C-alpha positions as CSV (number, residue, x, y, z in Angstrom):
1,M,0.0,-0.1,0.0
2,A,1.1,3.6,0.5
3,N,4.0,5.1,2.4
4,I,2.4,8.0,4.4
5,L,3.9,10.7,6.7
6,V,1.5,11.9,9.5
7,I,2.7,15.5,11.0
8,D,0.8,16.7,14.2
9,D,1.9,18.0,17.4
10,D,-0.8,15.9,19.3
11,E,0.5,12.5,20.0
12,A,-3.0,11.2,20.5
13,V,-4.0,12.4,17.2
14,R,-1.0,11.0,15.3
15,Y,-1.6,7.5,17.2
16,S,-5.2,7.5,15.9
17,V,-4.4,8.4,12.4
18,R,-1.7,5.9,12.3
19,K,-4.1,3.2,13.6
20,I,-6.6,4.0,11.1
21,L,-4.0,4.0,8.3
22,E,-2.4,0.8,9.4
23,S,-5.8,-1.0,9.5
24,Q,-5.5,-0.4,5.6
25,K,-2.0,-1.8,5.4
26,H,-0.4,1.6,4.9
27,S,3.1,2.3,6.1
28,V,3.1,5.2,8.5
29,S,5.8,7.6,9.7
30,E,5.2,10.3,12.3
31,A,6.5,13.7,13.0
32,D,5.4,15.9,16.1
33,N,5.9,19.3,14.1
34,G,6.8,20.6,10.6
35,H,10.7,20.9,11.3
36,A,10.7,17.0,11.9
37,G,8.2,16.3,9.2
38,L,10.3,18.0,6.6
39,A,13.3,16.2,7.8
40,L,11.7,12.9,7.3
41,F,10.3,14.0,3.9
42,Q,13.8,14.8,2.6
43,K,15.1,11.2,3.8
44,D,12.3,9.1,2.4
45,A,9.6,8.9,-0.5
46,F,6.2,9.4,0.7
47,D,3.0,8.8,-1.3
48,L,1.2,11.2,0.9
49,I,1.4,13.6,3.7
50,I,-1.0,14.3,6.4
51,T,-0.4,17.4,8.3
52,D,-2.0,19.5,11.1
53,I,-2.2,23.2,10.1
54,I,-2.0,24.6,13.8
55,M,1.4,23.5,15.3
56,P,4.0,25.3,17.3
57,D,7.5,25.6,15.8
58,K,6.7,25.2,12.2
59,D,2.9,25.2,11.4
60,G,1.2,23.3,8.6
61,I,0.8,26.1,6.2
62,K,4.7,26.6,6.1
63,T,4.9,22.8,6.0
64,I,2.5,22.4,3.0
65,S,4.3,25.4,1.2
66,E,7.7,23.9,1.5
67,V,6.5,20.4,0.6
68,K,4.7,21.7,-2.7
69,E,8.0,23.8,-3.5
70,A,10.1,20.6,-3.4
71,S,7.7,18.2,-4.7
72,P,4.6,19.8,-6.4
73,E,3.1,16.3,-7.0
74,T,3.0,15.0,-3.6
75,P,-0.6,15.0,-2.3
76,I,-1.2,16.5,1.0
77,I,-4.2,16.2,3.4
78,A,-4.5,19.4,5.9
79,M,-6.1,18.7,9.2
80,S,-7.3,21.4,11.5
81,G,-9.2,21.7,14.9
82,G,-10.0,25.3,14.3
83,G,-7.7,26.9,16.8
84,R,-8.5,30.1,18.8
85,F,-10.0,31.9,15.7
86,G,-11.8,29.1,13.9
87,G,-10.5,26.8,11.2
88,D,-12.2,28.4,8.2
89,E,-9.3,30.8,7.5
90,Y,-6.7,28.1,8.0
91,I,-8.5,25.6,5.7
92,R,-9.0,28.1,2.9
93,T,-5.2,29.1,3.2
94,A,-4.1,25.3,3.0
95,K,-6.0,24.8,-0.2
96,I,-4.7,27.9,-1.6
97,I,-0.9,26.8,-1.2
98,G,-1.8,23.2,-2.5
99,A,-3.4,20.9,0.1
100,S,-5.2,18.3,-2.1
101,R,-7.7,17.7,0.5
102,V,-8.6,19.3,3.8
103,I,-10.4,17.5,6.9
104,S,-11.7,18.9,10.1
105,K,-11.1,17.7,13.6
106,P,-12.6,15.6,15.0
107,F,-13.3,13.1,12.1
108,L,-14.6,9.7,11.7
109,P,-12.2,7.1,10.4
110,A,-14.2,6.6,7.3
111,E,-13.8,10.4,6.6
112,L,-10.1,10.1,6.8
113,L,-9.9,6.9,4.7
114,D,-12.1,8.8,2.0
115,C,-9.6,11.5,1.8
116,V,-6.8,9.3,1.8
117,D,-8.2,7.1,-1.0
118,G,-9.1,10.2,-3.1
119,C,-5.4,11.6,-2.9
120,L,-3.8,8.2,-3.7
121,S,-6.1,7.4,-6.5
122,K,-5.2,10.8,-8.2
123,S,-1.4,10.4,-7.7
């Protein structure tokens, strides 16, 4: 199946996403921020990246932008729980800079898998 990178500062979210993806036989690598995620991205070939938008250190918007600059064909799913000011602006920005799909937290496993399948079928 696919080699997927999950970037999220929340360990529980990373664990949940990993379990959902592994249930479909995907290989999953994890990073707890954008810097760590980009370091993994530079070392390995990923079929898909799933990143949180609001993170300390390097947020998802900067991460998406840097991935797209280095590898425009890599599909990205952006996740957002909203943050202090609501998630609509973050979601809109993620789409503008290149996220293939967006998903709002909390989400059902089927919603995540639908996004993943949609991204992988286009790549």
